[in-house]
C-alpha positions in Angstrom: 32.3 22.8 -3.2 33.8 26.3 -3.7 33.2 28.7 -0.7 33.0 32.4 -0.4 34.8 32.1 3.0 37.5 29.7 2.2 40.2 32.3 2.7 41.4 32.5 6.3 41.7 36.3 6.2 38.1 36.6 4.8 36.7 34.1 7.3 38.5 36.0 10.3 36.9 39.3 9.1 33.5 37.8 8.9 33.8 36.2 12.3 34.8 39.5 13.9 31.8 41.2 12.2 29.5 38.5 13.6 30.9 39.0 17.0 30.6 42.7 16.9 27.3 43.2 15.1 25.6 40.0 16.1 26.5 39.7 19.6 27.3 43.2 20.3 30.7 42.6 21.9 34.4 43.1 20.8 36.8 40.1 21.0 38.5 41.1 24.4 35.2 41.0 26.2 33.5 38.1 24.4 32.2 35.0 26.4 32.5 31.5 25.3 28.8 31.7 24.0 29.6 34.8 22.3 32.4 33.2 20.3 30.3 30.2 19.6 27.3 32.2 18.2 29.6 34.3 16.1 31.5 31.3 14.6 28.1 29.5 13.9 26.6 32.5 12.3 29.7 32.9 10.2 29.3 29.3 8.9 25.6 29.6 8.7 26.0 32.7 6.4 27.9 30.4 4.0 25.0 27.8 3.9 22.1 30.3 3.7 22.6 31.3 0.2 22.8 27.7 -0.9 19.8 26.9 1.1 17.7 29.5 -0.6 19.0 28.4 -3.9 18.1 24.9 -3.2 14.6 25.7 -2.2 14.0 27.7 -5.5 15.6 25.3 -7.7 13.6 22.4 -6.3 10.4 24.4 -6.6 11.0 25.4 -10.2 11.7 21.7 -11.0 8.4 20.8 -9.6 10.1 17.6 -8.5 8.6 15.1 -6.2 9.3 15.8 -2.5 10.1 13.3 0.2 8.3 14.4 3.4 9.8 12.7 6.3 7.4 12.6 9.2 9.2 11.8 12.5 8.6 12.5 16.1 12.2 12.4 16.9 15.4 13.8 15.3 18.5 13.2 17.4 20.8 15.6 15.4 23.8 15.9 17.5 25.9 19.2 17.6 25.5 21.3 14.4 28.7 23.4 14.3 31.2 20.8 13.2 28.7 19.2 10.7 28.1 22.4 9.1 31.9 23.1 8.8 32.5 19.6 7.4 29.6 19.8 4.9 30.7 23.3 3.6 34.5 22.4 3.6 35.3 25.0 6.0 36.8 23.1 8.8 40.4 23.8 8.0 39.8 27.5 7.4 37.8 28.1 10.5 40.4 26.4 12.7 43.1 28.4 11.1 41.1 31.7 11.7 40.1 30.9 15.3 43.8 29.8 16.1 45.0 33.1 14.4 43.0 35.1 16.9 44.5 33.3 19.8 41.4 31.3 20.6 40.8 27.6 21.3 38.6 25.8 18.7 37.8 23.0 21.1 36.6 25.4 23.9 34.1 26.9 21.3 32.9 23.5 20.0 32.4 22.4 23.7 30.0 25.4 24.3 27.5 24.0 21.9 24.6 22.0 23.5 23.2 19.1 21.3 19.5 19.3 20.8 18.0 16.3 22.7 15.1 15.9 20.3 15.2 12.1 20.1 15.2 9.1 22.4 17.6 6.8 20.6 17.9 4.8 17.5 14.6 6.2 15.8 15.7 9.7 16.2 19.2 9.1 15.2 18.1 7.3 12.2 15.9 10.3 11.1 18.9 12.6 11.4 21.2 10.3 9.3 18.3 10.0 6.7 17.8 13.8 6.2 21.6 14.1 5.9 21.8 11.5 3.1 18.7 13.0 1.5 20.4 16.4 1.2 23.8 14.9 0.2 22.1 12.9 -2.6 20.2 16.2 -3.7 16.7 14.7 -3.1 14.0 17.2 -2.7 13.0 16.5 0.8 11.6 18.2 4.1 11.9 16.7 7.5 9.0 17.6 9.9 9.0 17.1 13.6 8.5 18.8 17.1 10.7 21.5 18.6 10.6 20.1 22.1 11.5 22.8 24.7 12.8 20.1 26.9 14.2 17.1 24.9 15.1 13.6 26.2 15.9 14.2 29.9 19.4 14.8 31.2 20.5 11.6 33.1 22.2 12.0 36.4 23.0 9.3 39.0 22.4 9.4 42.7 23.8 6.5 44.7 23.9 4.7 41.3 20.3 5.3 40.6 19.1 7.2 37.4 17.6 10.7 38.1 16.0 12.6 35.3 16.8 16.2 35.0 15.2 18.6 32.5 17.2 18.9 29.3 17.3 22.7 28.9 19.0 22.8 25.6 17.5 26.1 24.7 18.6 28.0 27.6 21.2 29.9 25.7 19.2 29.8 22.4 20.2 28.2 19.3 22.0 29.9 16.2 20.9 27.2 13.9 17.1 27.7 13.9 15.1 30.3 12.0 11.6 30.9 13.6 8.7 32.1 11.4 5.8 33.0 13.6 4.1 34.8 10.8 3.7 31.3 9.2 1.8 29.8 12.2 -0.7 27.1 11.7 -3.8 26.7 13.6 -4.5 23.2 15.0 -8.1 22.4 16.2 -8.9 19.9 18.9 -11.9 18.3 20.4 -15.5 19.4 19.8 -18.0 17.5 17.6 -18.9 17.0 13.9 -22.0 18.1 12.2 -23.6 17.2 8.8 -24.8 19.8 6.4 -25.9 20.2 2.8 -23.2 21.6 0.2 -24.2 23.9 -2.5 -24.4 20.8 -4.8 -26.9 19.2 -2.5 -24.5 16.6 -1.2 -24.3 15.8 2.4 -21.0 17.0 3.9 -19.3 16.9 7.4 -17.7 19.7 9.3 -15.7 19.6 12.4 -16.6 22.1 15.0 -13.7 22.3 17.5 -13.7 23.3 21.0 -10.1 24.8 21.2 -7.1 25.1 19.1 -3.3 26.0 19.4 -1.0 27.6 17.0 2.1 25.8 15.6 5.1 28.0 15.0 7.6 26.7 12.4 11.4 26.7 13.3 13.5 26.0 10.2 16.9 24.2 10.4 19.3 23.9 7.5 20.3 20.4 6.5 23.5 20.7 4.4 24.4 18.0 2.1 28.2 16.9 2.1 30.0 19.2 -0.4 27.0 19.2 -2.8 25.8 22.8 -2.7 22.5 21.3 -1.7 20.8 22.4 1.5 17.4 20.9 2.5 15.1 21.9 5.4 14.1 20.4 8.7 11.0 22.1 10.0 10.1 21.8 13.6 6.9 22.9 15.2 6.5 24.7 18.5 3.0 25.1 20.2 1.7 28.5 21.2 -1.7 29.7 22.6 -4.1 31.4 20.3 -4.6 34.0 23.0 -1.5 33.7 25.2 -2.5 36.5 27.7 -5.7 37.8 29.1 -5.2 41.4 30.2 -8.7 41.7 31.8 -8.2 38.7 34.0 -4.6 40.0 34.8 -5.8 43.3 35.8 -8.4 41.7 38.3 -5.2 40.1 40.0 -5.6 36.4 38.8 -2.2 36.3 37.3 -2.0 32.5 37.0 -5.3 32.4 35.2 -4.2 35.2 32.9 -1.6 33.0 31.2 -3.2 29.6 31.8 -4.1 29.1 28.0 -0.5 29.8 27.1 0.8 27.2 29.5 -1.8 24.7 28.3 -1.0 25.2 24.8 2.8 25.0 25.2 2.6 21.8 27.0 2.2 20.1 23.7 5.7 20.9 22.6 7.3 21.1 26.1 8.8 17.6 26.5 9.7 14.6 24.3 7.7 11.7 25.1 5.7 12.8 28.2 5.2 10.0 30.7 2.3 8.1 29.4 1.4 5.8 32.4 -1.5 8.3 33.2 -4.7 9.2 31.2 -3.4 12.7 31.0 0.1 11.7 29.7 -1.6 9.5 27.0 -3.9 12.4 25.9 -0.7 14.7 25.8 1.1 12.2 23.5 -1.8 12.1 21.1 -2.0 15.7 21.1 1.6 16.0 20.2 1.3 13.4 17.4 -1.8 15.1 15.9 -0.3 18.7 16.5 2.9 18.1 14.3 1.4 16.2 11.4 -1.5 18.7 11.2 1.0 21.6 11.0 3.2 19.6 8.6 0.5 18.6 6.1 -1.1 22.1 6.2 2.4 23.8 5.6 3.4 21.3 2.8 0.0 21.8 0.9 -0.1 25.7 1.4 3.6 26.8 1.4 5.6 24.1 -0.5 2.9 23.2 -3.1 1.8 26.8 -3.3 -1.6 28.5 -4.1 -3.7 26.8 -6.7 -1.9 23.4 -6.4 -4.4 20.6 -7.4 -4.5 18.2 -4.5 -5.5 15.4 -7.0 -1.9 15.6 -8.3 -0.4 14.9 -4.8 0.9 11.4 -5.8 3.1 12.9 -8.4 4.4 15.5 -6.1 5.0 13.9 -2.6 5.6 10.7 -0.6 4.9 11.0 3.0 7.2 8.6 4.8 5.8 7.7 8.3 8.7 7.1 10.6 7.0 4.4 13.0 3.5 4.8 14.1 3.8 8.2 15.8 2.8 10.2 12.5 0.1 7.7 11.3 -2.7 10.1 12.4 -1.6 12.1 9.3 -3.6 9.6 7.1 -7.1 10.5 8.5 -5.9 14.2 8.6 -5.0 14.3 4.9 -8.5 12.4 4.3 -10.2 15.1 6.3 -8.5 17.8 4.4 -9.2 16.2 1.0 -12.9 15.3 1.7 -14.0 18.1 4.0 -12.1 21.0 2.8 -11.2 20.2 -0.8 -14.6 18.5 -1.7 -12.9 15.5 -3.2 -15.1 12.3 -3.2 -14.3 9.7 -0.6 -13.1 6.9 -2.9 -11.0 9.3 -5.0 -9.4 10.9 -1.7 -8.6 7.4 -0.3 -6.9 6.4 -3.6 -4.8 9.5 -3.3 -3.8 8.7 0.2 -2.9 5.1 -0.8 -0.3 6.4 -3.2 1.0 9.1 -0.9 1.9 7.4 2.3 4.5 4.8 3.2 5.1 3.3 6.5 8.4 2.0 8.2 7.9 -0.3 11.2 10.5 -0.1 13.8 9.7 -2.9 16.1 8.8 -6.5 16.5 7.5 -6.1 20.0 3.6 -6.1 20.1 3.5 -3.7 23.0 5.5 -1.2 20.9 2.9 -1.0 18.2 0.7 1.9 19.1 -3.0 1.8 19.8 -5.3 4.6 20.8 -8.4 4.2 22.8 -11.5 4.9 20.8 -12.9 7.0 23.7 -9.6 9.1 23.6 -9.5 9.5 19.8 -13.3 10.2 19.7 -12.9 13.0 22.4 -9.9 14.6 21.1 -10.3 14.1 17.3 -13.8 13.3 16.6 -13.6 13.7 12.8 -10.5 11.7 12.6 -12.2 8.8 14.4 -15.1 8.9 12.0 -12.8 8.6 9.1 -10.8 5.8 10.5 -14.1 3.9 11.3 -15.2 4.4 7.5 -11.8 3.3 6.3 -12.1 0.1 8.3 -15.6 -0.6 7.2 -14.5 -0.3 3.5 -11.4 -2.5 4.3 -13.5 -5.1 6.2 -16.1 -5.3 3.3 -13.1 -5.9 0.9 -11.8 -8.6 3.2 -15.2 -10.4 3.5 -15.4 -10.6 -0.3 -11.9 -12.0 -0.5 -12.4 -14.4 2.5 -16.2 -15.2 2.6 -15.8 -18.1 5.0 -13.1 -16.7 7.3 -14.7 -14.2 9.6 -12.1 -14.8 12.3 -9.4 -13.6 9.7 -11.4 -10.6 8.9 -11.7 -9.6 12.5 -8.1 -10.1 13.3 -7.2 -7.7 10.6 -9.6 -5.0 11.7 -8.1 -1.6 12.4 -10.3 -1.5 15.3 -9.2 -3.6 18.3 -12.2 -4.8 20.3 -10.4 -6.2 23.4 -9.3 -5.4 26.1 -10.8 -2.1 25.1 -11.9 -0.7 21.9 -8.8 0.9 20.2 -7.5 1.9 17.0 -4.3 -0.1 15.8 -2.1 2.5 14.2 0.2 0.1 12.4 -2.9 -1.6 10.9 -4.1 1.7 9.7 -0.7 2.5 8.1 -0.6 -0.9 6.6 -4.1 -0.6 5.0 -3.7 2.8 3.6 0.1 2.8 3.0 1.5 2.2 -0.4 4.4 0.3 1.2 5.4 -1.0 4.5 9.1 -1.7 5.1 11.1 -3.3 7.8 14.6 -1.9 8.6 16.8 -5.1 8.4 16.5 -8.3 6.3 15.5 -10.4 9.4 13.1 -7.9 10.9 11.3 -7.5 7.6 11.0 -11.3 7.1 9.5 -11.6 10.7 7.2 -8.6 10.1 5.9 -10.4 7.0 5.7 -13.8 8.7 4.5 -13.0 12.1 3.8 -9.5 13.1 1.7 -8.6 10.1 1.3 -12.0 8.5 -2.3 -11.7 7.5 -1.7 -8.4 5.6 1.5 -9.7 4.0 -0.5 -12.6 2.6 -3.2 -10.3 1.3 -0.9 -7.7 -0.2 2.5 -9.6 -0.7 3.8 -6.8 -2.9 3.2 -4.1 -0.3 5.9 -5.3 1.9 9.7 -4.6 1.3 12.8 -4.2 3.2 15.2 -1.3 3.6 18.1 -2.0 5.9 18.9 0.9 8.0 22.3 2.9 7.7 24.2 5.6 9.4 25.9 8.7 8.0 29.5 8.3 7.5 30.0 12.0 7.8 29.3 12.2 11.5 30.2 8.8 12.6 33.5 8.5 11.1 34.3 11.9 9.6 33.5 13.9 12.5 34.0 11.2 15.2 37.2 9.6 14.1 39.4 12.3 12.4 42.5 10.3 12.7 41.1 7.2 11.1 39.4 9.3 8.4 42.8 10.7 7.5 44.3 7.3 7.4 41.7 6.1 5.1 41.9 9.1 2.8 45.6 8.7 2.6 45.3 5.1 1.8 42.4 5.1 -0.8 41.9 8.7 -1.7 39.3 11.3 -1.2 35.5 10.9 -2.0 34.8 7.8 0.1 32.6 9.8 2.7 30.1 10.1 -0.2 30.6 6.5 -1.5 31.3 4.3 1.5 31.4 1.3 -0.8 34.8 2.4 -1.6 36.1 1.2 1.9 36.5 -2.2 0.3 39.6 -0.7 -1.2 41.1 -1.1 2.3 41.0 -4.8 2.2 44.4 -5.3 0.6 46.0 -3.2 3.4 44.6 -5.6 6.2 47.7 -7.5 5.7 50.2 -4.6 5.6 52.1 -4.5 8.7 52.7 -0.6 8.4 49.0 0.0 7.9 48.0 -2.2 10.8 50.5 -0.4 13.0 49.0 2.9 12.0 45.5 1.7 12.6 46.4 0.3 16.0 48.1 3.7 17.0 44.8 5.3 16.1 42.9 3.2 18.3 45.3 3.9 21.3 44.9 7.5 20.5 41.0 7.3 20.5 41.2 5.4 23.9 43.3 8.3 25.4 41.0 10.7 24.0 38.0 9.0 25.6 39.8 8.5 28.9 40.6 12.1 29.0 37.0 13.2 28.3 35.6 11.0 30.9 38.0 12.0 33.6 37.2 15.7 33.0 33.6 15.2 32.4 32.5 12.5 35.0 35.7 11.9 37.2 35.9 8.5 35.7 39.6 7.2 35.4 40.0 4.6 32.8 43.1 2.4 32.3 44.4 2.6 28.7 46.1 -0.7 28.4 42.9 -2.7 28.3 40.2 -4.0 26.0 37.4 -1.6 25.8 34.3 -3.7 25.8 31.3 -1.3 24.9 27.5 -1.7 25.3 25.8 1.6 24.5 22.1 1.5 23.7 18.7 2.3 25.2 18.2 0.4 28.6 15.5 -2.4 27.7 15.1 -5.9 28.8 15.1 -7.2 25.2 18.7 -5.6 24.8 19.8 -7.8 27.7 22.2 -5.4 29.6 21.7 -8.0 32.5 23.3 -10.8 30.3 26.3 -8.5 29.9 26.2 -7.9 33.7 26.3 -11.7 34.4 29.2 -12.1 32.3 31.1 -9.3 34.2 30.1 -10.9 37.6 31.4 -14.2 36.2 34.7 -12.8 35.3 34.9 -11.0 38.7 34.2 -14.4 40.5 36.7 -16.2 38.4 39.3 -13.7 39.7 38.2 -13.9 43.2 38.8 -17.7 43.1 42.1 -17.6 41.3 43.8 -14.1 41.6 46.5 -15.4 39.3 44.2 -16.2 36.4 45.5 -14.8 33.2 42.7 -12.8 31.6 42.8 -9.8 29.2 42.2 -6.6 31.2 39.0 -5.2 30.2 37.0 -1.9 30.5 33.3 -2.4 30.4 31.7 0.9 29.2 27.8 1.3 29.4 25.7 4.1 28.0 22.1 3.9 28.4 18.9 5.8 29.6 15.9 4.0 30.9 12.5 5.5 30.3 11.4 7.4 33.4 8.4 4.9 34.0 10.4 1.7 33.3 11.1 0.6 36.7 13.0 -2.7 36.0 15.3 -0.8 33.4 16.1 1.8 36.1 16.8 -1.0 38.6 19.1 -2.5 36.1 21.1 0.7 35.8 21.5 0.8 39.7 22.8 -2.8 39.6 25.3 -2.0 37.0 26.7 0.9 39.0 26.5 -1.3 42.1 28.6 -4.0 40.6 31.0 -1.3 39.3 31.6 0.1 42.8 32.3 -3.3 44.1 34.8 -4.2 41.5 36.4 -0.7 41.8 37.1 -1.2 45.5 38.3 -4.8 45.2 42.4 -4.7 45.0 42.3 -8.3 43.6 41.0 -7.1 40.4 42.6 -3.7 40.3 43.8 -2.9 36.7 42.1 -5.9 35.2 38.3 -5.3 35.5 36.8 -1.8 35.3 33.0 -0.9 34.9 32.3 2.6 33.7 28.9 4.0 33.2 29.2 7.7 32.2 25.8 9.4 32.7 23.7 11.1 29.9 25.0 9.1 27.0 24.1 11.1 23.9 25.6 11.8 20.3 28.3 14.1 21.5 29.7 11.3 23.9 29.1 8.7 21.3 31.4 10.5 18.8 34.2 10.0 21.2 33.2 6.7 22.8 32.5 4.7 19.7 36.0 5.1 18.0 37.7 4.0 21.1 35.7 0.6 21.2 37.4 -2.7 20.7 34.4 -4.9 21.4 30.8 -4.0 20.4 28.2 -5.8 22.4 25.0 -6.5 20.3 23.4 -9.3 22.4 19.6 -8.7 22.1 17.5 -11.8 21.9 17.2 -13.2 18.4 14.0 -11.9 16.8 13.5 -8.9 19.2 15.8 -6.0 17.7 14.5 -4.5 14.5 17.8 -3.5 13.2 20.2 -1.4 15.5 22.4 1.2 14.1 25.0 1.2 17.0 26.2 -2.1 15.8 26.9 -0.3 12.4 28.6 2.8 13.9 31.0 0.5 16.1 31.9 -1.7 13.1 32.6 1.2 10.9 35.1 2.4 13.6 36.9 -0.9 13.8 35.3 -2.6 16.8 34.6 -6.4 16.5 31.0 -7.6 17.2 29.9 -10.1 19.7 26.4 -10.6 18.9 23.3 -12.9 18.2 21.7 -13.4 14.9 19.3 -10.5 15.5 18.5 -7.3 13.5 21.2 -6.1 11.2 23.7 -8.3 13.1 22.8 -10.8 10.5 23.8 -8.7 7.6 27.0 -7.4 9.5 28.0 -11.0 10.0 27.4 -11.7 6.4 29.4 -8.6 5.4 32.4 -8.9 7.6 32.7 -12.7 7.6 32.3 -15.1 10.4 36.0 -15.2 11.4 35.6 -11.4 12.1 32.4 -11.7 14.2 31.9 -13.5 17.6 28.5 -15.1 17.1 26.5 -16.8 20.0 23.0 -17.6 21.1 19.8 -19.0 20.1 18.4 -18.4 16.5 14.9 -16.9 16.1 13.4 -20.3 15.2 15.0 -21.9 18.5 13.7 -18.9 20.5 10.2 -19.6 19.1 10.5 -23.3 20.0 11.6 -22.6 23.5 8.6 -20.3 24.1 6.2 -22.8 22.5 7.5 -25.6 24.7 7.2 -23.6 28.0 10.3 -21.9 29.1 11.7 -22.9 32.5 14.6 -20.5 33.4 15.3 -22.2 36.7 16.5 -25.2 34.9 19.4 -23.2 33.3 20.1 -21.7 36.7 20.2 -25.1 38.4 22.3 -26.9 35.7 25.0 -24.2 35.4 27.3 -23.7 38.3 28.8 -20.4 37.1 25.3 -18.9 36.4 24.1 -20.2 39.8 27.1 -18.5 41.6 26.8 -15.2 39.6 23.0 -14.7 40.1 23.4 -16.0 43.5 25.8 -13.3 44.4 23.4 -10.6 43.4 20.6 -12.1 45.2 22.7 -12.5 48.3 23.3 -8.8 48.5 27.0 -9.1 47.5 26.6 -5.9 45.5 24.2 -4.0 47.7 26.0 -4.2 51.1 24.2 -7.3 52.2 20.8 -6.0 51.3 19.0 -8.9 49.7 16.1 -7.0 48.8 17.7 -4.3 46.7 17.8 -6.3 43.5 15.4 -9.0 44.3 13.1 -7.9 41.5 15.8 -8.4 38.9 16.6 -11.9 40.3 13.0 -12.9 40.6 12.2 -11.7 37.1 15.2 -13.7 35.7 14.4 -16.9 37.6 10.6 -17.0 37.3 10.0 -15.5 33.8 13.2 -14.3 32.0 11.1 -13.0 29.1 14.1 -12.5 27.0 15.9 -15.8 27.6 19.2 -14.3 29.1 19.7 -17.6 31.3 19.1 -19.7 28.2 21.8 -17.8 26.2 24.2 -17.4 29.3 26.5 -20.4 28.5 26.8 -19.6 24.9 27.7 -15.9 25.6 30.2 -17.0 28.1 31.9 -19.2 25.7 31.8 -16.6 22.9 33.5 -14.1 25.5 36.1 -16.7 26.3 36.9 -16.8 22.6 37.1 -13.0 22.6 39.7 -13.2 25.4 41.8 -15.6 23.4 41.5 -13.7 20.1 42.4 -10.3 21.7 45.9 -11.8 22.8 46.9 -11.9 19.1 47.2 -8.2 18.5 48.1 -8.5 14.8 45.1 -10.8 14.0 42.6 -8.8 16.0 43.8 -5.5 14.2 43.3 -7.3 10.9 39.9 -8.2 11.8 39.2 -4.7 13.0 40.3 -3.3 9.6 38.2 -5.8 7.7 35.3 -4.7 9.8 36.0 -1.2 8.5 36.6 -2.2 5.0 33.4 -4.3 4.7 31.0 -1.7 6.4 30.3 0.3 3.2 26.9 -1.3 2.9 25.7 0.3 6.2 25.8 3.9 4.9 22.6 5.7 5.1 23.3 7.0 1.6 22.6 3.3 0.5 19.5 3.1 2.7 18.1 6.3 1.1 19.0 4.9 -2.4 17.1 1.8 -1.5 13.9 3.9 -0.4 14.2 5.8 -3.7 14.3 2.6 -5.8 11.9 0.5 -3.8 9.2 3.0 -2.4 9.6 6.7 -3.1 10.3 6.9 -6.8 11.8 10.4 -6.3 14.8 11.8 -8.3 17.7 14.2 -7.4 17.5 17.8 -8.5 21.1 18.9 -9.6 22.8 21.8 -8.1 23.0 24.9 -10.4 
C-alpha cells in the first residue's frame, strides 16, 4: 500500500511538526507523552485520508453494511497496529532512531484501552480488524468506558482491583463528535393515542434521558487502503450543571445530574450483585444500542432512507446477549416512529438481526426481571410481550398437544421470578444463531437451545472463532514473522492458510534450529519484561508452561494447581527425581464479586511463594503470576510459551481463542476435547497435541449417575496427598481455614469434575515431560502447530460469517 510518509526524511519532518504544533513543545523539552502523541498523530494523519475515502466509497456503493454490536472491544495498543497496517513500521523506527530517540520507550508510553473483559472483547477486536482487511463495509459500535476492566494488583497474594484510568493522559486515536450526540430516554410510561389515520398508536413518555456522545476510532485494514470505523458512546447529562443551585451553595446537587448520567459509561461491567448494579448494566446495554441504531439510521443511511429496505442494507450482529435489547428498540422505531405495521416491522427485524451465543453455561445466558425492564424500558417490555404472544400462538399451532414445550420456549421465564430470556428473544427474532466452535454449536443445537433448533433447524449454524494474525504473530512475534516470511515469502499475514507451506521445513535441521533460537529469544524477552515490570525473575532454561485466561471454575485453574503441587511433592519425596524444569505462568483476572475465583488466585500465589522458598526445587519449579494480564502482556508472553494449558471441562468452553494464539506461536497444547480444542487437535494431529480427560458424553453420564468427588479423592494417593496438603495449611502458614472453601468445594461438589480428570491430566503431563526431553521432536511438533494453524485466522471466521449469515460483499479500494 503506497504511503505519503514512506520516506524517512518526510516522516521525520511531519513528526517534528506534530510535536511542535500539536503538542506545543520543541524536541529538547518533549516528554515521553509528547513524543508518543506526536508519533501517533503522524501515523494517524496517514490513515485519516484513507478513512474518509473508505467511508465515502462505501456510501456511494450503497453496499450492505455489517453492524457489529458488542459491549466489549479489547483493542490492545494502537500505535504498532497502525504502523503495521499502513506499512510504516520501518520508516517510523528509522526516523525516531535518526532523532536519537528510543522507539521502545515511546511504545511503552501507550496505555491500552481496557474496554473488554477477555475473550469476547478480544474476539470483537479481531473481527473488526478482519472486516477492514477484507474491505467489508462495517461499523463496530460499543461503549467508551471511562474506566475499563479493572487494573489488577496483589496484596499478600490476594487480588485487589484498582481503577483502570486509561484515559488519564487522553488518547490520540479517538475523534469525539459532541455535535452528533444522541438523546436516550429512560423510564416513564406509555400511552395510547389515535393517529391521523384513526389507527391506535403508542407513544413512550420518558421520565429522564441522557446524551450519548460518539467517539470514533479508525480500524485500518492490513495494507488494503481500507479503514473502517469503531464508534464508542460516552454518556453525558442533558443538563450537566445547574447554575441556580450552585449559586445557592449546593455544589454537589448542581452537578448531580451529570454524575448520574456519566455513571452509565463509567465502568465496564459494574458489579451486578446489587439491584443498583443490575439496573446500571441494563442502562448500559440499552444506552449503547439506542445510540447505535439511531446513529446508523440517521447518519449512515442518511435522510430520506426507507427503513423498509433495511434488510438490503444492514445486518446487525449481536455479539452475545448484551446488545439483544436492540431488537425491541428497532421494533419501537419502526412501529412507533416510522409508522410501519407490526407484522411488517417484525419481518424486517427478522432479516436484520443475527445472534452469536458465546456460552454453554445456563447462568451466563442473560435474563432481565420483568419488573426492572418494565420500570426502565416500559415500551420495550410491551413489545417483547407482544413478540412472545405471537410466537406462542405460532407454537401452539405447531404443537397443539404439547403445552409444556410451548411454555418451555417462552421468551418470558415464570420462575423463580418473571424475567425476559434474552437468548430466547434473540433466537426467536434473529435470522441466524451461531455457536463459535463445532462442538459448541452442536451442544447449542442439541442441549442449550434444542427446542428452538428442532423448530428452526436451518436457523442454526457454526462459525468457529479466529484470531487476527497481524497482532498475534505479526506484532507479537516479529522474529518468527521474519523467519516465516524468509521461508515462504510475503503475503501470508493476509492469507494465513499459506502457513501450510512451512510443513516441509519441519524436518529441516537448519529451520528447526532457527525456530528454537527464536523461542529462546522470546523467553529472554519475557523474562526481561517481567523482571522490569513485576520483579519476577524467571529461569530461561526451563519449559514455559502457560495458563492465561479468565479465572473461572470451569476453566479449572485448580486442576493445574493440583498438578503443580503433585510435582512439588514428588520432588520433596525424591530430591534426585529427574524432571524437566518448568516455569508455570498464570495470567488471569477474577470478577470482583466472584469470591471462589479470587480465593483460587490467592492459592496459586501461596503455592508459588512456598515453592520459591524451598531450596529442594530451586531451578526446577517456578510459579509466576504477573498481575494485570492484558493484551500488551499477552503479546510478549504467548510467543515465549512451550506448553498451552487448555484444560476446561469438556462441554463447558464455547471456543477459546487463547488456544489458537498459543498454537500459532508454536506452543503445544495439553487439553480436553472442549471448545475449539477439538478443531485444533484435528488440524495439528494427535501426535502434536496432549489429549486427556473425559469427553462431553462421559461428563454428561457422570452428572446423570450422581458424581461423588470423594471417591476419586480416596482412591488416588497422589490426589489425596496434594489436596490434603492444601487442606492442612501447608501453603498458608499452617492456617487450615485459609483455603478450606476451595478444598470443601472440590470434595463435596466439584462442579467441573477436576478430581475426576486429575489422573488423566497427570498422566498427560508425564507424557509432556518425556516428550520435551527430545528437543528436535518437540520443535518439529511446534513447527507443525504453526504450519497447521492457518484455519484459525479471524479472516476465515469473517468469511464464514459472510457466506453463512451476512451475505455482504467487499467494496474495492479506489
